[in-house]
PyMOL commands that place a pseudoatom at each C-alpha (Angstrom):
pseudoatom trace, name=CA, resn=MET, resi=1, chain=A, elem=C, hetatm=0, pos=[-6.495, -3.569, 41.339]
pseudoatom trace, name=CA, resn=GLU, resi=2, chain=A, elem=C, hetatm=0, pos=[-6.488, -6.893, 39.491]
pseudoatom trace, name=CA, resn=ILE, resi=3, chain=A, elem=C, hetatm=0, pos=[-8.283, -8.142, 36.361]
pseudoatom trace, name=CA, resn=GLU, resi=4, chain=A, elem=C, hetatm=0, pos=[-9.865, -11.527, 36.572]
pseudoatom trace, name=CA, resn=LEU, resi=5, chain=A, elem=C, hetatm=0, pos=[-10.852, -13.363, 33.349]
pseudoatom trace, name=CA, resn=ARG, resi=6, chain=A, elem=C, hetatm=0, pos=[-13.459, -16.114, 33.148]
pseudoatom trace, name=CA, resn=ILE, resi=7, chain=A, elem=C, hetatm=0, pos=[-15.184, -17.794, 30.424]
pseudoatom trace, name=CA, resn=GLU, resi=8, chain=A, elem=C, hetatm=0, pos=[-19.062, -17.745, 30.288]
pseudoatom trace, name=CA, resn=GLY, resi=9, chain=A, elem=C, hetatm=0, pos=[-20.413, -19.552, 27.286]
pseudoatom trace, name=CA, resn=ARG, resi=10, chain=A, elem=C, hetatm=0, pos=[-18.991, -17.775, 24.112]
pseudoatom trace, name=CA, resn=SER, resi=11, chain=A, elem=C, hetatm=0, pos=[-18.074, -14.665, 26.172]
pseudoatom trace, name=CA, resn=LEU, resi=12, chain=A, elem=C, hetatm=0, pos=[-14.918, -13.863, 27.932]
pseudoatom trace, name=CA, resn=VAL, resi=13, chain=A, elem=C, hetatm=0, pos=[-15.659, -11.783, 31.165]
pseudoatom trace, name=CA, resn=PHE, resi=14, chain=A, elem=C, hetatm=0, pos=[-13.354, -9.226, 32.381]
pseudoatom trace, name=CA, resn=ALA, resi=15, chain=A, elem=C, hetatm=0, pos=[-13.714, -8.248, 36.106]
pseudoatom trace, name=CA, resn=ALA, resi=16, chain=A, elem=C, hetatm=0, pos=[-11.703, -5.532, 37.797]
pseudoatom trace, name=CA, resn=LYS, resi=17, chain=A, elem=C, hetatm=0, pos=[-11.335, -6.439, 41.466]
pseudoatom trace, name=CA, resn=GLU, resi=18, chain=A, elem=C, hetatm=0, pos=[-10.123, -4.852, 44.814]
pseudoatom trace, name=CA, resn=LYS, resi=19, chain=A, elem=C, hetatm=0, pos=[-9.446, -7.437, 47.597]
pseudoatom trace, name=CA, resn=ASP, resi=20, chain=A, elem=C, hetatm=0, pos=[-11.592, -10.036, 45.996]
pseudoatom trace, name=CA, resn=GLN, resi=21, chain=A, elem=C, hetatm=0, pos=[-14.482, -7.608, 45.480]
pseudoatom trace, name=CA, resn=VAL, resi=22, chain=A, elem=C, hetatm=0, pos=[-15.571, -7.271, 41.943]
pseudoatom trace, name=CA, resn=ILE, resi=23, chain=A, elem=C, hetatm=0, pos=[-15.976, -3.564, 41.062]
pseudoatom trace, name=CA, resn=SER, resi=24, chain=A, elem=C, hetatm=0, pos=[-16.448, -3.445, 37.419]
pseudoatom trace, name=CA, resn=THR, resi=25, chain=A, elem=C, hetatm=0, pos=[-17.163, -5.987, 34.581]
pseudoatom trace, name=CA, resn=LEU, resi=26, chain=A, elem=C, hetatm=0, pos=[-17.545, -6.202, 30.890]
pseudoatom trace, name=CA, resn=SER, resi=27, chain=A, elem=C, hetatm=0, pos=[-18.070, -9.054, 28.477]
pseudoatom trace, name=CA, resn=LEU, resi=28, chain=A, elem=C, hetatm=0, pos=[-16.293, -9.814, 25.230]
pseudoatom trace, name=CA, resn=LYS, resi=29, chain=A, elem=C, hetatm=0, pos=[-18.691, -11.788, 23.131]
pseudoatom trace, name=CA, resn=GLN, resi=30, chain=A, elem=C, hetatm=0, pos=[-17.659, -13.833, 20.168]
pseudoatom trace, name=CA, resn=ASP, resi=31, chain=A, elem=C, hetatm=0, pos=[-19.835, -14.155, 17.071]
pseudoatom trace, name=CA, resn=ILE, resi=32, chain=A, elem=C, hetatm=0, pos=[-19.333, -15.460, 13.588]
pseudoatom trace, name=CA, resn=SER, resi=33, chain=A, elem=C, hetatm=0, pos=[-20.037, -13.191, 10.709]
pseudoatom trace, name=CA, resn=ASP, resi=34, chain=A, elem=C, hetatm=0, pos=[-21.936, -14.140, 7.589]
pseudoatom trace, name=CA, resn=ASN, resi=35, chain=A, elem=C, hetatm=0, pos=[-18.703, -15.296, 5.843]
pseudoatom trace, name=CA, resn=GLY, resi=36, chain=A, elem=C, hetatm=0, pos=[-17.324, -17.246, 8.745]
pseudoatom trace, name=CA, resn=VAL, resi=37, chain=A, elem=C, hetatm=0, pos=[-14.954, -14.663, 10.345]
pseudoatom trace, name=CA, resn=ALA, resi=38, chain=A, elem=C, hetatm=0, pos=[-14.889, -14.321, 14.186]
pseudoatom trace, name=CA, resn=ILE, resi=39, chain=A, elem=C, hetatm=0, pos=[-16.294, -10.911, 15.225]
pseudoatom trace, name=CA, resn=PHE, resi=40, chain=A, elem=C, hetatm=0, pos=[-15.934, -9.603, 18.854]
pseudoatom trace, name=CA, resn=GLN, resi=41, chain=A, elem=C, hetatm=0, pos=[-18.324, -7.458, 20.613]
pseudoatom trace, name=CA, resn=ILE, resi=42, chain=A, elem=C, hetatm=0, pos=[-17.955, -5.568, 23.983]
pseudoatom trace, name=CA, resn=CYS, resi=43, chain=A, elem=C, hetatm=0, pos=[-21.158, -5.669, 25.965]
pseudoatom trace, name=CA, resn=ASN, resi=44, chain=A, elem=C, hetatm=0, pos=[-22.646, -5.807, 29.531]
pseudoatom trace, name=CA, resn=ALA, resi=45, chain=A, elem=C, hetatm=0, pos=[-20.255, -3.023, 30.746]
pseudoatom trace, name=CA, resn=PHE, resi=46, chain=A, elem=C, hetatm=0, pos=[-20.949, -2.251, 34.438]
pseudoatom trace, name=CA, resn=THR, resi=47, chain=A, elem=C, hetatm=0, pos=[-19.373, -0.501, 37.337]
pseudoatom trace, name=CA, resn=LYS, resi=48, chain=A, elem=C, hetatm=0, pos=[-20.713, -0.072, 40.845]
pseudoatom trace, name=CA, resn=GLY, resi=49, chain=A, elem=C, hetatm=0, pos=[-21.943, 3.407, 41.339]
pseudoatom trace, name=CA, resn=ILE, resi=50, chain=A, elem=C, hetatm=0, pos=[-19.602, 4.542, 44.042]
pseudoatom trace, name=CA, resn=TYR, resi=51, chain=A, elem=C, hetatm=0, pos=[-16.663, 3.366, 42.035]
pseudoatom trace, name=CA, resn=ARG, resi=52, chain=A, elem=C, hetatm=0, pos=[-17.348, 5.073, 38.761]
pseudoatom trace, name=CA, resn=ARG, resi=53, chain=A, elem=C, hetatm=0, pos=[-14.843, 7.449, 37.150]
pseudoatom trace, name=CA, resn=ARG, resi=54, chain=A, elem=C, hetatm=0, pos=[-11.891, 5.779, 39.102]
pseudoatom trace, name=CA, resn=GLY, resi=55, chain=A, elem=C, hetatm=0, pos=[-10.325, 3.800, 36.235]
pseudoatom trace, name=CA, resn=TYR, resi=56, chain=A, elem=C, hetatm=0, pos=[-11.742, 0.417, 36.728]
pseudoatom trace, name=CA, resn=MET, resi=57, chain=A, elem=C, hetatm=0, pos=[-13.703, 0.179, 33.477]
pseudoatom trace, name=CA, resn=ASP, resi=58, chain=A, elem=C, hetatm=0, pos=[-10.635, 1.939, 31.758]
pseudoatom trace, name=CA, resn=ALA, resi=59, chain=A, elem=C, hetatm=0, pos=[-8.524, -1.130, 33.077]
pseudoatom trace, name=CA, resn=ASN, resi=60, chain=A, elem=C, hetatm=0, pos=[-11.012, -3.611, 31.715]
pseudoatom trace, name=CA, resn=LEU, resi=61, chain=A, elem=C, hetatm=0, pos=[-11.039, -1.972, 28.316]
pseudoatom trace, name=CA, resn=LYS, resi=62, chain=A, elem=C, hetatm=0, pos=[-7.347, -1.935, 27.958]
pseudoatom trace, name=CA, resn=GLU, resi=63, chain=A, elem=C, hetatm=0, pos=[-7.088, -5.541, 28.933]
pseudoatom trace, name=CA, resn=VAL, resi=64, chain=A, elem=C, hetatm=0, pos=[-9.525, -6.312, 26.210]
pseudoatom trace, name=CA, resn=PHE, resi=65, chain=A, elem=C, hetatm=0, pos=[-7.257, -4.517, 23.658]
pseudoatom trace, name=CA, resn=THR, resi=66, chain=A, elem=C, hetatm=0, pos=[-4.199, -6.490, 25.032]
pseudoatom trace, name=CA, resn=THR, resi=67, chain=A, elem=C, hetatm=0, pos=[-6.047, -9.750, 24.749]
pseudoatom trace, name=CA, resn=LEU, resi=68, chain=A, elem=C, hetatm=0, pos=[-7.329, -9.266, 21.186]
pseudoatom trace, name=CA, resn=GLN, resi=69, chain=A, elem=C, hetatm=0, pos=[-3.866, -7.984, 19.993]
pseudoatom trace, name=CA, resn=ALA, resi=70, chain=A, elem=C, hetatm=0, pos=[-2.298, -11.108, 21.367]
pseudoatom trace, name=CA, resn=GLU, resi=71, chain=A, elem=C, hetatm=0, pos=[-4.669, -13.237, 19.123]
pseudoatom trace, name=CA, resn=ARG, resi=72, chain=A, elem=C, hetatm=0, pos=[-4.107, -10.930, 16.249]
pseudoatom trace, name=CA, resn=GLU, resi=73, chain=A, elem=C, hetatm=0, pos=[-7.839, -10.025, 15.944]
pseudoatom trace, name=CA, resn=PRO, resi=74, chain=A, elem=C, hetatm=0, pos=[-8.600, -7.224, 13.644]
pseudoatom trace, name=CA, resn=PHE, resi=75, chain=A, elem=C, hetatm=0, pos=[-11.117, -5.078, 15.388]
pseudoatom trace, name=CA, resn=VAL, resi=76, chain=A, elem=C, hetatm=0, pos=[-13.806, -5.000, 18.084]
pseudoatom trace, name=CA, resn=PHE, resi=77, chain=A, elem=C, hetatm=0, pos=[-17.159, -3.242, 18.122]
pseudoatom trace, name=CA, resn=LEU, resi=78, chain=A, elem=C, hetatm=0, pos=[-19.773, -2.164, 20.628]
pseudoatom trace, name=CA, resn=GLY, resi=79, chain=A, elem=C, hetatm=0, pos=[-23.202, -0.542, 20.831]
pseudoatom trace, name=CA, resn=THR, resi=80, chain=A, elem=C, hetatm=0, pos=[-23.733, 2.415, 23.051]
pseudoatom trace, name=CA, resn=ARG, resi=81, chain=A, elem=C, hetatm=0, pos=[-25.957, 5.453, 23.713]
pseudoatom trace, name=CA, resn=GLU, resi=82, chain=A, elem=C, hetatm=0, pos=[-22.827, 7.434, 24.816]
pseudoatom trace, name=CA, resn=PRO, resi=83, chain=A, elem=C, hetatm=0, pos=[-20.529, 7.283, 21.777]
pseudoatom trace, name=CA, resn=GLU, resi=84, chain=A, elem=C, hetatm=0, pos=[-18.474, 10.272, 22.743]
pseudoatom trace, name=CA, resn=ILE, resi=85, chain=A, elem=C, hetatm=0, pos=[-16.995, 8.396, 25.770]
pseudoatom trace, name=CA, resn=PHE, resi=86, chain=A, elem=C, hetatm=0, pos=[-15.522, 5.692, 23.496]
pseudoatom trace, name=CA, resn=GLU, resi=87, chain=A, elem=C, hetatm=0, pos=[-14.672, 7.992, 20.628]
pseudoatom trace, name=CA, resn=ASN, resi=88, chain=A, elem=C, hetatm=0, pos=[-12.763, 10.615, 22.542]
pseudoatom trace, name=CA, resn=LYS, resi=89, chain=A, elem=C, hetatm=0, pos=[-10.734, 8.354, 24.910]
pseudoatom trace, name=CA, resn=TYR, resi=90, chain=A, elem=C, hetatm=0, pos=[-10.378, 4.955, 23.110]
pseudoatom trace, name=CA, resn=GLY, resi=91, chain=A, elem=C, hetatm=0, pos=[-10.436, 5.779, 19.250]
pseudoatom trace, name=CA, resn=PHE, resi=92, chain=A, elem=C, hetatm=0, pos=[-13.800, 3.962, 18.462]
pseudoatom trace, name=CA, resn=LYS, resi=93, chain=A, elem=C, hetatm=0, pos=[-15.586, 5.402, 15.501]
pseudoatom trace, name=CA, resn=HIS, resi=94, chain=A, elem=C, hetatm=0, pos=[-19.014, 4.851, 14.031]
pseudoatom trace, name=CA, resn=ILE, resi=95, chain=A, elem=C, hetatm=0, pos=[-19.029, 1.819, 11.595]
pseudoatom trace, name=CA, resn=ILE, resi=96, chain=A, elem=C, hetatm=0, pos=[-22.686, 2.089, 10.898]
pseudoatom trace, name=CA, resn=ALA, resi=97, chain=A, elem=C, hetatm=0, pos=[-24.443, 5.330, 10.311]
pseudoatom trace, name=CA, resn=PRO, resi=98, chain=A, elem=C, hetatm=0, pos=[-26.325, 6.286, 13.525]
pseudoatom trace, name=CA, resn=LYS, resi=99, chain=A, elem=C, hetatm=0, pos=[-30.063, 5.728, 13.352]
pseudoatom trace, name=CA, resn=ASP, resi=100, chain=A, elem=C, hetatm=0, pos=[-32.646, 6.503, 16.126]
pseudoatom trace, name=CA, resn=PRO, resi=101, chain=A, elem=C, hetatm=0, pos=[-33.848, 4.760, 18.314]
pseudoatom trace, name=CA, resn=PHE, resi=102, chain=A, elem=C, hetatm=0, pos=[-30.953, 2.221, 18.149]
pseudoatom trace, name=CA, resn=PRO, resi=103, chain=A, elem=C, hetatm=0, pos=[-27.696, 2.457, 20.008]
pseudoatom trace, name=CA, resn=ASP, resi=104, chain=A, elem=C, hetatm=0, pos=[-24.797, 3.821, 18.070]
pseudoatom trace, name=CA, resn=THR, resi=105, chain=A, elem=C, hetatm=0, pos=[-22.520, 1.017, 16.572]
pseudoatom trace, name=CA, resn=LEU, resi=106, chain=A, elem=C, hetatm=0, pos=[-18.887, 1.894, 17.058]
pseudoatom trace, name=CA, resn=GLY, resi=107, chain=A, elem=C, hetatm=0, pos=[-15.717, -0.034, 16.094]
pseudoatom trace, name=CA, resn=ARG, resi=108, chain=A, elem=C, hetatm=0, pos=[-11.989, 0.081, 16.929]
pseudoatom trace, name=CA, resn=ILE, resi=109, chain=A, elem=C, hetatm=0, pos=[-9.088, -1.399, 14.942]
pseudoatom trace, name=CA, resn=VAL, resi=110, chain=A, elem=C, hetatm=0, pos=[-7.017, -3.526, 17.327]
pseudoatom trace, name=CA, resn=ASP, resi=111, chain=A, elem=C, hetatm=0, pos=[-4.518, -5.027, 15.013]
pseudoatom trace, name=CA, resn=VAL, resi=112, chain=A, elem=C, hetatm=0, pos=[-3.739, -3.118, 11.717]
pseudoatom trace, name=CA, resn=ARG, resi=113, chain=A, elem=C, hetatm=0, pos=[-2.017, -5.949, 9.968]
pseudoatom trace, name=CA, resn=SER, resi=114, chain=A, elem=C, hetatm=0, pos=[-4.735, -8.264, 10.510]
pseudoatom trace, name=CA, resn=PHE, resi=115, chain=A, elem=C, hetatm=0, pos=[-7.397, -5.589, 9.635]
pseudoatom trace, name=CA, resn=ILE, resi=116, chain=A, elem=C, hetatm=0, pos=[-5.703, -4.822, 6.170]
pseudoatom trace, name=CA, resn=SER, resi=117, chain=A, elem=C, hetatm=0, pos=[-5.489, -8.590, 5.444]
pseudoatom trace, name=CA, resn=TYR, resi=118, chain=A, elem=C, hetatm=0, pos=[-9.353, -8.661, 5.127]
pseudoatom trace, name=CA, resn=PHE, resi=119, chain=A, elem=C, hetatm=0, pos=[-9.252, -6.157, 2.276]
pseudoatom trace, name=CA, resn=SER, resi=120, chain=A, elem=C, hetatm=0, pos=[-9.062, -7.697, -1.299]
pseudoatom trace, name=CA, resn=ASN, resi=121, chain=A, elem=C, hetatm=0, pos=[-8.652, -6.436, -4.934]
pseudoatom trace, name=CA, resn=ASP, resi=122, chain=A, elem=C, hetatm=0, pos=[-9.349, -7.923, -8.272]
pseudoatom trace, name=CA, resn=LYS, resi=123, chain=A, elem=C, hetatm=0, pos=[-5.920, -6.859, -9.707]
pseudoatom trace, name=CA, resn=GLU, resi=124, chain=A, elem=C, hetatm=0, pos=[-2.444, -6.282, -8.496]
pseudoatom trace, name=CA, resn=PHE, resi=125, chain=A, elem=C, hetatm=0, pos=[-2.116, -3.568, -5.862]
pseudoatom trace, name=CA, resn=VAL, resi=126, chain=A, elem=C, hetatm=0, pos=[1.012, -2.135, -4.168]
pseudoatom trace, name=CA, resn=LEU, resi=127, chain=A, elem=C, hetatm=0, pos=[1.207, 0.670, -1.558]
pseudoatom trace, name=CA, resn=SER, resi=128, chain=A, elem=C, hetatm=0, pos=[3.341, 1.976, 1.128]
pseudoatom trace, name=CA, resn=LEU, resi=129, chain=A, elem=C, hetatm=0, pos=[0.983, 3.405, 3.867]
pseudoatom trace, name=CA, resn=ARG, resi=130, chain=A, elem=C, hetatm=0, pos=[1.617, 5.358, 6.957]
pseudoatom trace, name=CA, resn=VAL, resi=131, chain=A, elem=C, hetatm=0, pos=[-0.956, 4.516, 9.677]
pseudoatom trace, name=CA, resn=TYR, resi=132, chain=A, elem=C, hetatm=0, pos=[-1.402, 6.642, 12.751]
pseudoatom trace, name=CA, resn=ASP, resi=133, chain=A, elem=C, hetatm=0, pos=[-2.669, 5.346, 16.141]
pseudoatom trace, name=CA, resn=ASP, resi=134, chain=A, elem=C, hetatm=0, pos=[-2.113, 7.394, 19.122]
pseudoatom trace, name=CA, resn=MET, resi=135, chain=A, elem=C, hetatm=0, pos=[-3.339, 4.911, 21.668]
pseudoatom trace, name=CA, resn=LEU, resi=136, chain=A, elem=C, hetatm=0, pos=[-2.192, 1.405, 20.446]
pseudoatom trace, name=CA, resn=ILE, resi=137, chain=A, elem=C, hetatm=0, pos=[1.317, 2.229, 19.569]
pseudoatom trace, name=CA, resn=GLU, resi=138, chain=A, elem=C, hetatm=0, pos=[1.938, -1.170, 18.085]
pseudoatom trace, name=CA, resn=ASN, resi=139, chain=A, elem=C, hetatm=0, pos=[-0.129, -0.216, 15.204]
pseudoatom trace, name=CA, resn=ASP, resi=140, chain=A, elem=C, hetatm=0, pos=[1.588, 3.090, 14.532]
pseudoatom trace, name=CA, resn=GLY, resi=141, chain=A, elem=C, hetatm=0, pos=[4.001, 2.942, 11.543]
pseudoatom trace, name=CA, resn=ILE, resi=142, chain=A, elem=C, hetatm=0, pos=[4.481, 2.494, 7.880]
pseudoatom trace, name=CA, resn=TYR, resi=143, chain=A, elem=C, hetatm=0, pos=[3.157, -0.755, 6.131]
pseudoatom trace, name=CA, resn=PHE, resi=144, chain=A, elem=C, hetatm=0, pos=[4.034, -2.104, 2.785]
pseudoatom trace, name=CA, resn=ILE, resi=145, chain=A, elem=C, hetatm=0, pos=[0.893, -3.572, 1.223]
pseudoatom trace, name=CA, resn=HIS, resi=146, chain=A, elem=C, hetatm=0, pos=[0.839, -5.968, -1.787]
pseudoatom trace, name=CA, resn=CYS, resi=147, chain=A, elem=C, hetatm=0, pos=[-1.864, -7.775, -3.629]
pseudoatom trace, name=CA, resn=SER, resi=148, chain=A, elem=C, hetatm=0, pos=[-0.667, -10.445, -6.069]
pseudoatom trace, name=CA, resn=PRO, resi=149, chain=A, elem=C, hetatm=0, pos=[-0.898, -9.898, -9.823]
pseudoatom trace, name=CA, resn=ASP, resi=150, chain=A, elem=C, hetatm=0, pos=[-3.893, -12.335, -9.854]
pseudoatom trace, name=CA, resn=GLY, resi=151, chain=A, elem=C, hetatm=0, pos=[-5.897, -10.461, -7.316]
pseudoatom trace, name=CA, resn=GLY, resi=152, chain=A, elem=C, hetatm=0, pos=[-6.899, -11.539, -3.887]
pseudoatom trace, name=CA, resn=VAL, resi=153, chain=A, elem=C, hetatm=0, pos=[-6.358, -10.494, -0.249]
pseudoatom trace, name=CA, resn=LEU, resi=154, chain=A, elem=C, hetatm=0, pos=[-3.820, -7.750, 0.626]
pseudoatom trace, name=CA, resn=THR, resi=155, chain=A, elem=C, hetatm=0, pos=[-0.660, -8.798, 2.477]
pseudoatom trace, name=CA, resn=PRO, resi=156, chain=A, elem=C, hetatm=0, pos=[0.585, -6.132, 4.803]
pseudoatom trace, name=CA, resn=VAL, resi=157, chain=A, elem=C, hetatm=0, pos=[4.045, -5.938, 6.341]
pseudoatom trace, name=CA, resn=LYS, resi=158, chain=A, elem=C, hetatm=0, pos=[5.101, -3.337, 8.823]
pseudoatom trace, name=CA, resn=ILE, resi=159, chain=A, elem=C, hetatm=0, pos=[8.382, -1.911, 7.485]
pseudoatom trace, name=CA, resn=ALA, resi=160, chain=A, elem=C, hetatm=0, pos=[9.093, 1.027, 9.704]
pseudoatom trace, name=CA, resn=ASN, resi=161, chain=A, elem=C, hetatm=0, pos=[8.113, 2.591, 13.055]
pseudoatom trace, name=CA, resn=PRO, resi=162, chain=A, elem=C, hetatm=0, pos=[7.417, 6.277, 13.455]
pseudoatom trace, name=CA, resn=LYS, resi=163, chain=A, elem=C, hetatm=0, pos=[10.413, 8.648, 12.679]
pseudoatom trace, name=CA, resn=MET, resi=164, chain=A, elem=C, hetatm=0, pos=[12.564, 5.724, 11.596]
pseudoatom trace, name=CA, resn=THR, resi=165, chain=A, elem=C, hetatm=0, pos=[15.294, 6.708, 8.981]
pseudoatom trace, name=CA, resn=ASN, resi=166, chain=A, elem=C, hetatm=0, pos=[17.055, 4.721, 6.317]
pseudoatom trace, name=CA, resn=GLY, resi=167, chain=A, elem=C, hetatm=0, pos=[20.737, 4.016, 5.930]
pseudoatom trace, name=CA, resn=GLU, resi=168, chain=A, elem=C, hetatm=0, pos=[21.398, 7.649, 4.759]
pseudoatom trace, name=CA, resn=GLY, resi=169, chain=A, elem=C, hetatm=0, pos=[19.587, 9.142, 7.764]
pseudoatom trace, name=CA, resn=GLU, resi=170, chain=A, elem=C, hetatm=0, pos=[16.604, 10.114, 5.753]
pseudoatom trace, name=CA, resn=LYS, resi=171, chain=A, elem=C, hetatm=0, pos=[13.182, 9.737, 7.256]
pseudoatom trace, name=CA, resn=ILE, resi=172, chain=A, elem=C, hetatm=0, pos=[11.258, 6.877, 5.791]
pseudoatom trace, name=CA, resn=ALA, resi=173, chain=A, elem=C, hetatm=0, pos=[8.319, 8.167, 3.864]
pseudoatom trace, name=CA, resn=ALA, resi=174, chain=A, elem=C, hetatm=0, pos=[5.100, 6.610, 2.500]
pseudoatom trace, name=CA, resn=GLU, resi=175, chain=A, elem=C, hetatm=0, pos=[2.835, 7.203, -0.576]
pseudoatom trace, name=CA, resn=ALA, resi=176, chain=A, elem=C, hetatm=0, pos=[-0.173, 7.734, 1.504]
pseudoatom trace, name=CA, resn=GLU, resi=177, chain=A, elem=C, hetatm=0, pos=[-1.334, 8.251, 5.179]
pseudoatom trace, name=CA, resn=VAL, resi=178, chain=A, elem=C, hetatm=0, pos=[-4.428, 7.338, 7.197]
pseudoatom trace, name=CA, resn=SER, resi=179, chain=A, elem=C, hetatm=0, pos=[-5.538, 7.189, 10.766]
pseudoatom trace, name=CA, resn=VAL, resi=180, chain=A, elem=C, hetatm=0, pos=[-7.082, 4.117, 12.327]
pseudoatom trace, name=CA, resn=ASP, resi=181, chain=A, elem=C, hetatm=0, pos=[-10.155, 6.110, 12.853]
pseudoatom trace, name=CA, resn=ASP, resi=182, chain=A, elem=C, hetatm=0, pos=[-10.484, 6.812, 9.067]
pseudoatom trace, name=CA, resn=LEU, resi=183, chain=A, elem=C, hetatm=0, pos=[-9.361, 3.421, 8.089]
pseudoatom trace, name=CA, resn=ILE, resi=184, chain=A, elem=C, hetatm=0, pos=[-12.111, 1.603, 9.733]
pseudoatom trace, name=CA, resn=GLN, resi=185, chain=A, elem=C, hetatm=0, pos=[-14.755, 4.032, 8.619]
pseudoatom trace, name=CA, resn=PHE, resi=186, chain=A, elem=C, hetatm=0, pos=[-13.317, 3.620, 4.991]
pseudoatom trace, name=CA, resn=ALA, resi=187, chain=A, elem=C, hetatm=0, pos=[-13.581, -0.290, 5.470]
pseudoatom trace, name=CA, resn=PHE, resi=188, chain=A, elem=C, hetatm=0, pos=[-17.281, -0.039, 6.472]
pseudoatom trace, name=CA, resn=GLY, resi=189, chain=A, elem=C, hetatm=0, pos=[-18.185, 2.409, 3.662]
pseudoatom trace, name=CA, resn=LEU, resi=190, chain=A, elem=C, hetatm=0, pos=[-18.629, 5.628, 5.774]
pseudoatom trace, name=CA, resn=LYS, resi=191, chain=A, elem=C, hetatm=0, pos=[-15.810, 7.317, 3.896]
pseudoatom trace, name=CA, resn=THR, resi=192, chain=A, elem=C, hetatm=0, pos=[-14.398, 7.376, 0.443]
pseudoatom trace, name=CA, resn=ALA, resi=193, chain=A, elem=C, hetatm=0, pos=[-10.648, 6.886, -0.207]
pseudoatom trace, name=CA, resn=LYS, resi=194, chain=A, elem=C, hetatm=0, pos=[-10.339, 10.599, -0.826]
pseudoatom trace, name=CA, resn=GLU, resi=195, chain=A, elem=C, hetatm=0, pos=[-11.973, 11.459, 2.431]
pseudoatom trace, name=CA, resn=ALA, resi=196, chain=A, elem=C, hetatm=0, pos=[-10.117, 8.838, 4.394]
pseudoatom trace, name=CA, resn=PHE, resi=197, chain=A, elem=C, hetatm=0, pos=[-6.585, 8.827, 2.959]
pseudoatom trace, name=CA, resn=LYS, resi=198, chain=A, elem=C, hetatm=0, pos=[-3.987, 11.616, 2.481]
pseudoatom trace, name=CA, resn=ILE, resi=199, chain=A, elem=C, hetatm=0, pos=[-2.054, 11.011, -0.613]
pseudoatom trace, name=CA, resn=VAL, resi=200, chain=A, elem=C, hetatm=0, pos=[1.580, 12.207, 0.060]
pseudoatom trace, name=CA, resn=VAL, resi=201, chain=A, elem=C, hetatm=0, pos=[2.696, 11.818, -3.553]
pseudoatom trace, name=CA, resn=PRO, resi=202, chain=A, elem=C, hetatm=0, pos=[0.375, 14.266, -5.636]
pseudoatom trace, name=CA, resn=ILE, resi=203, chain=A, elem=C, hetatm=0, pos=[1.100, 12.690, -8.984]
pseudoatom trace, name=CA, resn=LYS, resi=204, chain=A, elem=C, hetatm=0, pos=[-0.265, 9.336, -7.782]
pseudoatom trace, name=CA, resn=GLU, resi=205, chain=A, elem=C, hetatm=0, pos=[-3.391, 10.821, -6.098]
pseudoatom trace, name=CA, resn=ALA, resi=206, chain=A, elem=C, hetatm=0, pos=[-5.806, 9.826, -8.765]
pseudoatom trace, name=CA, resn=GLU, resi=207, chain=A, elem=C, hetatm=0, pos=[-4.333, 6.419, -9.418]
pseudoatom trace, name=CA, resn=LEU, resi=208, chain=A, elem=C, hetatm=0, pos=[-4.172, 5.498, -5.680]
pseudoatom trace, name=CA, resn=CYS, resi=209, chain=A, elem=C, hetatm=0, pos=[-7.659, 6.818, -4.831]
pseudoatom trace, name=CA, resn=GLU, resi=210, chain=A, elem=C, hetatm=0, pos=[-9.044, 4.616, -7.788]
pseudoatom trace, name=CA, resn=ASN, resi=211, chain=A, elem=C, hetatm=0, pos=[-7.228, 1.578, -6.552]
pseudoatom trace, name=CA, resn=LEU, resi=212, chain=A, elem=C, hetatm=0, pos=[-8.276, 2.200, -2.976]
pseudoatom trace, name=CA, resn=ASP, resi=213, chain=A, elem=C, hetatm=0, pos=[-11.970, 2.678, -3.720]
pseudoatom trace, name=CA, resn=LYS, resi=214, chain=A, elem=C, hetatm=0, pos=[-11.940, -0.694, -5.662]
pseudoatom trace, name=CA, resn=LEU, resi=215, chain=A, elem=C, hetatm=0, pos=[-10.880, -2.467, -2.500]
pseudoatom trace, name=CA, resn=LYS, resi=216, chain=A, elem=C, hetatm=0, pos=[-13.389, -4.745, -0.817]
pseudoatom trace, name=CA, resn=PHE, resi=217, chain=A, elem=C, hetatm=0, pos=[-13.680, -5.338, 2.828]
pseudoatom trace, name=CA, resn=ASP, resi=218, chain=A, elem=C, hetatm=0, pos=[-14.344, -9.047, 3.561]
pseudoatom trace, name=CA, resn=ILE, resi=219, chain=A, elem=C, hetatm=0, pos=[-15.854, -8.975, 6.964]
pseudoatom trace, name=CA, resn=ALA, resi=220, chain=A, elem=C, hetatm=0, pos=[-19.600, -8.980, 6.745]
pseudoatom trace, name=CA, resn=MET, resi=221, chain=A, elem=C, hetatm=0, pos=[-21.416, -7.886, 10.025]
pseudoatom trace, name=CA, resn=SER, resi=222, chain=A, elem=C, hetatm=0, pos=[-24.361, -10.077, 10.881]
for i in range(1, 222): cmd.bond("trace and resi %d" % i, "trace and resi %d" % (i + 1))
show_as sticks, trace
zoom trace
């Protein structure tokens, strides 16, 4: 199997092929949000009937993730009437509350550092955050997040990989924990900070939840 890429207008088309025969395709469409940010949507996914459930679409989707990670794009979304397929296997989550008769809108964080940098706060904000991502392991780890004293966008730096220890052999800990699933739903307003984040330091729970709930996510979906 090989994955061929071609550009069609504002879309990048991924085509899984065997012996020059196209078996499965999907398009990665680029749009511009209301505030000028590039937003990527997976659409027009198709696999020839006799080749379904053989891993061709899986290969296309994983190539999409690799391509977007290389460009440090924060997330990708799609519309589907079969959300469980993308939720269970690829970590997509609802970013807009489902509403019949429209397809469900799901999103998936591709690059955690880029995603966090679209949050902003009006005051200084500092947090060490453990992020869990079982599929895209590049995202999995502990991040130090800082917002300047004058307010503005958050600056995230990955400071540790899972199970990394310090110079004394102690496991590096964080003040709060979150999965990429919960983080994207928090960003789009489907979960509060208390619902999305686990505060590891109990005495800081009220303070951290208050600061997290004041964060603004600066990607507006058209």
